[in-house]
KEZARO-315289 format. One line per 4 residues: number of its first residue (from 1); for each residue x, y, z negated of C-alpha. Coordinates in steps of 0.5 Angstrom, whole numbers, plus 500, padded with zeros to 3 digits. Layout:
BEGIN
NUM	X/Y/Z ~ ...
This chain:
BEGIN
1	684/615/802 ~ 690/617/798 ~ 691/610/796 ~ 692/607/803
5	697/613/804 ~ 701/611/798 ~ 701/604/800 ~ 704/605/807
9	709/610/804 ~ 706/616/808 ~ 705/623/805 ~ 700/628/807
13	705/632/811 ~ 707/626/815 ~ 700/624/816 ~ 699/630/820
17	704/629/825 ~ 701/622/826 ~ 694/624/828 ~ 690/627/833
21	688/634/831 ~ 680/633/829 ~ 681/625/827 ~ 675/623/823
25	676/620/816 ~ 671/615/818 ~ 676/613/824 ~ 682/613/819
29	678/608/815 ~ 676/604/821 ~ 683/603/824 ~ 685/601/817
33	680/596/816 ~ 681/593/823 ~ 689/592/822 ~ 688/589/815
37	683/584/818 ~ 688/582/823 ~ 692/579/818 ~ 687/574/816
41	687/572/823 ~ 695/571/824 ~ 694/566/818 ~ 689/561/822
45	694/561/828 ~ 700/556/830 ~ 707/558/831 ~ 708/561/837
49	715/561/840 ~ 714/564/847 ~ 715/571/845 ~ 720/575/841
53	717/580/836 ~ 720/586/832 ~ 718/588/825 ~ 720/595/823
57	718/597/816 ~ 720/603/811 ~ 722/601/804 ~ 717/606/802
61	712/601/804 ~ 709/597/799 ~ 705/592/803 ~ 710/591/809
65	715/586/807 ~ 709/581/805 ~ 706/583/812 ~ 712/581/816
69	713/575/813 ~ 706/573/815 ~ 708/575/822 ~ 714/571/822
73	710/565/820 ~ 706/566/827 ~ 712/569/831 ~ 718/566/829
77	723/569/834 ~ 725/576/833 ~ 728/581/828 ~ 726/584/822
81	729/591/820 ~ 728/595/814 ~ 729/603/814 ~ 731/605/807
85	727/611/805 ~ 722/611/811 ~ 715/610/810 ~ 710/607/815
89	711/609/822 ~ 716/614/820 ~ 722/611/825 ~ 718/615/830
93	720/622/827 ~ 727/620/829 ~ 727/619/836 ~ 734/618/837
97	734/612/832 ~ 728/609/834 ~ 731/609/841 ~ 737/606/839
101	734/600/835 ~ 729/599/841 ~ 735/598/845 ~ 739/593/840
105	733/589/840 ~ 731/589/847 ~ 739/587/849 ~ 739/581/844
């Protein structure tokens, strides 16, 4: 499990702020594998221009840039934002910055 955390740039301390108390290891693994399986489906989809998709990721996420490229092939309209020094989902720990980024995206 620690290997998965490192790929996302998540420290064990950060993980505790993201999770529900008492979540099981099995639930975490299932969530990871389900999310990873989604990327195989994206490769099979035709480009879809009707929606704008924001892809936000932290610079500490080792696989995120590759994932953003895959998402962008299917959903070409949108914006990609890299948060320097952040791990996976870490923008949620900065609500003012999160709100500002969300407003910028929605108002474009």
